[in-house]
N, C-alpha and C positions, 0 to 999 in steps of 0.2 A: 499266816499274813507276814510279809516282808516288812520290817521295821525301817522308816525313812531316818537318814541322817539329818539331825535337827540345825539349821542355821540362824542364830540370833543376831539380828542387825538393829543397832541403836543408833538412832537420829537425835541429836541434841540441837535444839535452834535457840539461838541467842534473839530474843525479842526486845532488848533494850533499845533506847532511843537512837543510840549510835548507829543502829542497821537500818533505819529507815530510809536513807538514802538509796540502799540497794535492794528494797524490799522486794519489788519484782523479780529480780535475778535471783533471790532466794526462794521464792516461790517456785519459779522455773526449775531451779536447780533440784528442789525437794520433789517435785512431780518427776522430774528425769529419774531420780534415785529410786524411787518408788517402781517406775515402770521397768528399770533396768532389773532390780530384784525379781520383779515379776515373770520377766523374760529368762532370767536364769533359773528359775522355779521350774519353768516349762522345758527349757533345755535340758536339765538333769531332774528328771522325775524322781530319783532316788531321794532327792533334798526337799526337806520341808522347812520353808522359810518363814520367821515371824519377825515383825517389825515392832520396835517400841521406840515410842515417841516421846520425847522430854523437852519442855521449853522453860526458859527463865528468863526475867528480865530484873532490873536493878530495884523493884518496888517490892516492899514487905518481905 
């Protein structure tokens, strides 16, 4: 069995209050990014993509 080349994608999301005014744009951008990564994985079957998602805000 051929080993696939692993690609790790890290998405960091700022959930602080200052981002509230562009929340819809951020959600759309996130969804587009995930779809793009999925498309790349289909286009290049020798690649295996992993997505890690981290969010932060100014609380605690």
